[in-house]
N, C-alpha and C positions, 0 to 999 in steps of 0.2 A: 530649555532654560532652567535656572535654579529655582526650585520650589521652596520658598521660605517656610511654609507651613510644614512641609515634609521634613525640613531640617529641624524644626522645633520638635516634631514627634521623635525623630531619631536621637535628638539631644536627651529627651526624657527617657527613652529606652536605654541609652548609654548610661545615664545616671542610675537607673534601676539595676543595670548589670553590675556597675561598680559597687553599689550598696549591697547587692546580693553576694558579691565576691568577699567583701569584708566581714560578712556574717557567717562565713564558713566555719566549720568546727576546727579551729586552730588554737593552739596554746598562745598565751600572751607573748612569750619569747619568740615564737615562730612568726607571729604577726609583726612584731617589731623588726625581725630580721628581714621579712619581705618588704616592709615599708622603707627600710633604709638601703636595701641592696640595689634595686632597679635593674638587676640582671641576675636571673636565677636559672637553675637547672630544673628539668621537668620533675624530678623526684621530690622537689621542695614544694610542689603545688598539690592540692587535693586532686585525686584521680579524675574526678568529673570535670575539673577545670583545665586539664592538660591541653585539650584541643583549642582552648581560648588563650593559651599562654601569650602568643604574640600580640593579640589585641589588647589584653588587659595589663601586660607588664611592659612590653616594648612601646605600645602606642598610648599617647596621652591626648590625642585629638578627639574632640567631641563633635566634629563635623562628619559628613558622609565619608565612607571609606574608599569609594571608587572615584578617584579624581577624574578619570576619563569620562565619567558620566556627566561632568559639569560642563556648562557652556560659558565661556568668557568673551563671547562676541558682542554681548550687550545690544543686540539688534532691537529688542523691545525698548530698551532705555533710549536709544537714539531716535526711535520712531515717536516716543512720547515727547521728546524734545522738539521734534519737527512739528508736531501738532500744536504745542502750546507756546512755542517761543515768540510768536508774533503778537500775542496779547500782552499789553503793558503790565498786567497784574502778575504775569509769570516770567517776564523777561529776565529779572534778576536771578530767580531760582533756576531757570533753565540754563543761564550762563554759568552759574556755579556747578550745576550737574554736568554740563558739557566739559567744563574744565577738569572735573574729576574723572570723567570718562576718558578724556585724552591722556590724562596722567596715568590711568590704569593700563592703557594700551602700551605704554612704554615704561611701566613701573619697574623700578629696581629695588632690590633688597640687599642690605649690607650684613654680611656675616664676618665678624672680626675674630681672629684667632690669636690667643695669648699663650704664653708659657715662658719658662726660663730658657736661657740660651742652651742650645743642644738638646732640647726636649723632643725635637722632631716635628716642629710646626711646619717647616717647609716640606718635609717628606709626607706629612699628612695631607697637605694641600695637593701635592703631586699625585698622591694616590686617589684623591677625590676627582682630580682632573683626568686621570687615566694615563698620564705620561709625565715624564720628568721635565718640568719647565722652569722650576724655581731652583737656582743654585743656592748654596749655603753661604751666608756671609761669614768670613773668618773671625770677625771681632764684633761683639755687641756694641762696643763704643762707637763704631763707625757705621753701623747698620741703619737703614732708613725704612720708612713705611713703603710697602709694596702692595699695590692693589691689582687683583686679577679682575678685569672688566670685560663685558661683552664687546666684541669688535665694533658693532654698529657702523659698518662702512670702512673701518680701518683695516689695514692688512693684519692677518693673523700673525701673532707673535711679534708684532711691532710694539714699541714702548714709547710712552711720553714721559720724559724725565723733567721734573721741576727741581731746579737747583736752589740752594739756600741763597739768600741775599748776603751781601757783605756784612750787614749789621747783625743778621742772625748767626753767622759763623763767628763773628767777633764776640757775641754774647756767650756762645758755647766755650770759646777759648778762655774768656774771662773766668768762667766757672772752674777752669783748671789752673788758674793763676797765670795764664799766658795771654797773648794778643797777636794779631797779625803782624805787628811791628816787633814783637818779641817772642820768637818761637824757640827759645833756648831750652825750655823745660823738656826733660826726658820722660815723655808720657806717650802711650800708644796713640791717642787721638791727636795730640800735638805733633808727633812724629809723622803721622799720616798727612796732616795739613802742610807740612814743610815741602812735600813733593806734589801737592795737589794742583790740578790745572785750574787756577783761580779765575781764568778768563770766562769760565762758564757761570760764575756767580750772578744771580739775579735773572737768569734766562730759563727758557724751556727749549728742549730739543726732542724731536721725534727720531728714534733710532731703530736699527734692526736688532734682531735677537742677540747676535753675538756681541754687539756693542752694549746692549742691556746687561748681559752677563758680566762684562768687564766692569761695569759701574756698580755691580753688586759684590763681586768677589775681590776686586782690587781696592785695598784700603785707601790708597791715595786718591782714588776717584770717589769711592762711596762716602767718604767723610764730608763731601760738599753737596751730597744729594739730600734733598728734603723729602721727596716723594716720587714714586714711580708708578705709572699705570701700564700694566702689561695686558694687551688685548689677546684673549684666548677664546677660541671658538670651542664650545663644549655643551653638553646637555644642560649644565648649570647656567651657562650664558643664555640659552633659550628661555630659561625661567626668569631671567633678569637678575641673576645673583652676582653680587660683587663680593669677592673674598678680600679681606684686608689682613695681610701678614704683618703683625706688629713686631718691632725689634724685641729680641729676648732681653730680659733684665738680668744683668750680671750681678747686680746687687740691688738692694732696696732703694739706694740713693741714685736713681738713674735719670738721665737727662730727658727721657721720653715720657715722664710722668703725666704732663698735661695732655700730650697727644694720646697716650693710652687711655686716660680717663675720658677724653672726648668720644672715643670709640666704645668704651664700656657704656657710656651714657646713651649714645645715639644709635648703636648698631641694633638691627632687628633680632640678632641672636649672637651669642658669644660661644666660641669653642675654646676650651682651655685644655692644653696638652701638658701632661707631666710624664716623666720618664720612669719606666718600671723599676729600674735598679736604684734610683735615688728620688723616689716620690717625696715631695714636700721638703725641698731644701728651703733656705731662708727666702730666696727670691720668689719661689712658688708661694710661700706662705703670705708674703706681703701683697702679692697680686690677688690671691684668693680673698684675703680680708677685704680688700677694696671692692672686689666683685660682689662679695656678700653685702657690703654697704649699699652698693648700687642696686642690687637685687631687692633690698629692703625698701627702696623708694617706690616700687611699683612692679609692673608686670614685665620682667626681663627674662628672656629664655636663654638658658645656659646648658651646654653639654660639656661634661668633663671626661677626657679621654686619657686612659693609662696606656701610653705607647710602649712598644717593644714587649708586649705581654707574652710573646712567643719564647721569651727567656725563662718563663716559669717552668719548673721541673714537671709539674703536672697540673691538672685542672683544679685540684684542691689548693695548691699554692697560688694559682692565678686568682681564685675566688677570695683567698685570704688577703691578698694585696688590694683587690678591688674593694673589699669591705673596709680595709684600713683607710684607703683614700676617701671612701664615702663618710666614714666616721670623722676623719680629720676635717673634711669640708664642713660637716655639720658643726663641729666645735668652733670652726673659724667664722661661722655666721652665715653659711650658705644653707638655704632652706630646701629640703627635699631634692638633693642633688641627683642628676641623672649621670651615673658613672658607667662608662663602657670600656672594657679592655680591648685594645686593638694592636695590630702590628702593621704599621705603614710600610715597612720593608717587604713583608710577605704580600701585602696588597698590591704593591708595585710589581713585584716579581711574578705573582700569580694570583692566588686567592687567599683570603683570610676571613674566617667565619665571623670574627668579632668586628672586623672592618665592614663587612657586608651588612651586619646588623646595624652598625652606626650609620652607614650611608643610607640604608632604607629608612631609618628613623629621621634622618635629616631631610630626605626627600619628602617624607610625610609632613614634617613640620612646615617646609616651604610651601608645598602644594595646598595643604589644608589650613594651617594656622595663619599663613601670610596671604597667599593668593586668593584662596577661597573666602577668607574673612573679609578681604577688601571687596570682593564681588558681592558678598552679602550686604555690606554697608551701602554700596551703590544701588543695589536693587531695593533695599528698604527705603532709601531716600527717594527713589523713583515712585514707589507706592505712596509715600507721604505727599509727593507732589500731586499725584492723581487724586488723592483724598482731598487736598486743598482745592483742587479744581471743582470737585463735586460740591464742596461747601459754597463756592462762589455761585455755582449753578442754582443751588437752593436759595441763595440770597436774591438772585435775579428773578426767581419765580415767586417770591414772597408777595403778600398783598400790600396795598398802598400804605396802610398805617404802619406796618412793620418797617417798610422802606423809609418812611419819613422819620421814624425814631432813630434808625441807623444813621441817616444823613445828619441829624442833629449831633449825634455822638461823634461822628467823623469830623464835623466842623470844629468841635471842641478839641479833638486831637490835633487838628491842623494849626489851631491858634495857641496850643500849649508849648511850653519850653521843653522840647524833646532832647534831653541830654542823658548821657550815660555817666553817672556820678562815680567814676572810677577812683577819684581821690578819697572816697569813703573807705577804701581798702587800706589806707595808711595805718590806722590803728590795728586792724587784724594782722597786717604784715609785721608790725613791731612786736606784737605778742608772739607771733610764730617765730620770729627771729630770736627773741629772748629765751623762749622755751627750747628751741633747738640748740642754742649755745650752752644752756645749762646742762642738757643731756650730754653734749659733746665734752664738756669739761669733766664730767663724772667718768665717762668712758675712757678718756685719755689717761686719767690717773690710774685706772685699773690696769692698763698695759705697762705702766712704769715698772712694776715688779718684774715682769718678763725681761724688760730691757736691762735692768740692774743685774739679773742673773746671767744674762748673755755677755755683758761687757765686763762686769767684775767677776771674772771666772778665773779659777786657779791657773789655767793655761796662759791667760793674758796678764794677770796681776802677780808680780813677784815681790811686792812690798816696796819697790822703789818709788820715789816721788813721780818720776816720769811715767811709770806704768799706771799709777793711780790716776794721774791727771789725764792720761790718754783714755782710760776707761770712763772717766767722768765726761770727757768731751764726746766720746762715742755714745754714751747714754743720752746726753742732751741732744745730739744730732738725731738719734733714732726717735726720740720723743718729739722733737720739732717736726721731723718728716711725717710722723704719724698724725700729728695735728693738721699738718698741711693736707694730707690725704682726707682727713675728716672734713676739713673746710671745703674741699672740692665737692663732697657729697652734700654738705650743708648748703652750699650755694645752689646746687642742683635741686635740693628739696624746696628751697625758696622759690626757684624758678617755676617748679611744678605747682607749688601752692598758689603763687600769684596768677599764673595762667588759669588754673582751675577756678579760682575765686572770680576772676574777670569773666570767664565763660559763664559761671553761675549767675553773675549779675546781669549779663546780657540775656541769659535764658529767662530770668525772672521778669525783666522788662518786656521780653518778647511775649511771654505768657499773659501778661497784663493786657496787651494789645491784640492778642490772637483772636478773641471773640469778634473784634471789629475788622481785623486784618488777617484773615485766615491764611493768606499766602506769605505772611511775614516770616522770614527765616534769615536772620542777619548773620552774615559771615564776613569777617574782616581779619586782616593780619593783626595779631596781638603781639606787638613788637616789645619784647622784654629782654633783648639781647644784652643789656647792661649786666644782667645776672650771669652772663657766660664769660665775662672777662677772666683772665688768668688770676688765680688766687695769689695774693702777696705772700711771700715766704715768711714763715715764723722762725725766729732765731733766738737762741739763748747763749749769752756769753758765759764762759765757765767761771770767771772770777767770783761772782756773788755766791756761787754754790760750792767753792773750794772748802769751806769749813766742814762740810760733811765728811771729808776724807779723814778727819780726826778719829773716826770710828775704826780705822784700820790700825791694830796694834801689832799683830803677827798673823801668819796664815791660819794657824789653828783657831785662834780667837775669832778671826773674821769669817772663815768659811764653815767651821764646825760649830762655833758658838753663835752669839747674836750680833756680831759686828756688822755683817752685811745687812741684816734686818734693820738695825738702828740707822745705818747709812740711808737705806731706802726710805724709812719713815721721815727722817729729817729732810731728805731731798724732796719727798712728796709734799711736805708742808711748805717748803720754800717755792716749789714750782706751782703750787695751787694759787698762791698770790700772784706770781708772775704771769701765769697763763690766763688768769681771770682778767688781768689788766689788758692783755693783748686781745683777748676775745671780746671784751667790752668795746675796744677800739674798732675791731672788725664789725661788730654789730651796729655801732653808731654810724659808721661809714655807709653800711648797706642801707640803713633806714633813711639817712639823709639823701643819698643818691636816688633811692626809690621814690621818695616824696617828690623830687624834682622831675623825674621821668614820668611819674604817674600823672602829673599836671599836664605834661605834653601829650601823653597817651589819651587822656580824657578829652582834650581838645580835638585830636585827630579822629578818635572813634565817634565822638558826639556829632561832628560834622557829617560823617558818613551815615550815621544812624538817622539823623534828622532828614537827610536827603532821601534815604530809603523809605522812611515812614511817610514823608510827604508825597513821594511818588506813588506809593500804594494807596494813600488816602485819595489822591486824585483819581486813580484807577477805579477804586471802589465807588466813589461818587458818580463816576461816569457810568458804571454798571447800573447803579440805582436810578439814575436820571434818564438814561438814553434808551432803556428797554432793550438792551443788547440780547441777541439770540446766541446761545451756545450749542444749538442743535447739531451743527456740522461737526464741531469738535467732539461732542458727546458721541455721535455716531461713529466717528473715526476711532475713538478710543475703545468703544465697544467692539468694533470689528477687529481691532488689534488684539484685544484680549481673547477673542475667539480663535484667532490664528495661533 
């Protein structure tokens, strides 16, 4: 079984080792280099540390190193449940623990893979799976989400295809200026729909592997697919891993934005693939900026892979590109990126040292940081349950005067208004909303300068009215899309804030009653799904901003002089007012909706809380009044611990 005390000792030892490593005799520049690289050659480490290179550079886990030494059978935990589950004081907590144990037995973890179109996402997944199972979609506009899932009784390489509904397909077509009744537009997606088998819309189909491939590679079929689950038996499946291959972004304005963000937010880890020869194209950049924003909300694990690194002329060039990617990631907001050069092609054909290093690191993360961490939480909760039992035994053995005093206090709890005043979170929620939106406004205007440089570019602007208006429209579109991306993260931050504050409120109320109700551990679903609704798009019409185009006199004055700078400053001033109005509207809507939902949530949680508290009060009074004996349960727990 897992020894929690041993884990704590190993954690302390690992921290000591890491502290020791950072105090080696290295120059400041070398320390900075090591800190940002995450992948180094032996000659860059102090000689005494060479033998520890893999543990200290490649490994970031603070759990035990030998995963095979761990036990995930939870025999002890199940035995504790069997001993305690029939006593009314422990029934609720045992039920909760059994639920977590059952979930742990079939736990799955989601690893989502992102990257621009043709970066090598599918080939990277194929290399991880050890065989070529994912064909490549020919067009990012028609690509869909593909999940690699454990078979769990399904035939290996069978696929479950979920097709879009008619309304979903209609909405996509509307985005391109077309509809199912008007498919005259010459556009890749619209052209694919013209020949699509629309009879599949709104249905699900289980198909064989060859049929699956056709729905991925043939545009007239893939355009109506919403999601595919491909069942693949592999060592990763045995670990409960689900890989999600997200559609590549052909441009920053892609139709998969909401879906991609959902996986960025909810995945247990993110794999980002960029291609060696064109690392950090515009699509890469926008995805990375959003990943950095998500990472900034909390503990999100991310691996950044530089694919096709075998194209490097030598090791020095490969390291130079890896360093470049690491530095770019840092500039774009990713903290302490783990960057690894790989060749998925070489890995599929034979071996690739970089890919083996990445695969080992990913295995370690899954086994240590996901599976083992989950086991530790369950084992800690079991020990807390046993400790609560010991508190109850001490109560039962107390003298008569102590019991009488406890009975009086328990009666007071029973007659009290036991509510969870969740609506008191309305004011903190509004303050958090206002603060987040103020920061969002400031950040968004900082990026405007980059958008102006990209769109008002000598290659794009020739001085004609049409080229200037086209550049202005593209600037506003980029700016609106960036705010939309920011609002996705803003909403996610609000969700985390409200859930955290609700849990803290419950914890405070629990601690107040814990001296009288030692077995109280309230767990209930905190439903705040209204903060997961799709973000309404932000748009800016070009007309109110056309006056800024007056700053273009001629190419030399505009690009070499101060014309473009003046245009940017005037545009920034106009946008500041416009975006503030839109953000205020967004904030007011969120606050009003949340106030309504919090009232409902308070009613639901308070009913469950009152029921739980009163059930435990009744159980405690029974223990104090009936002279119950816990000798048998105590002996069984003692024998269990000896075993």
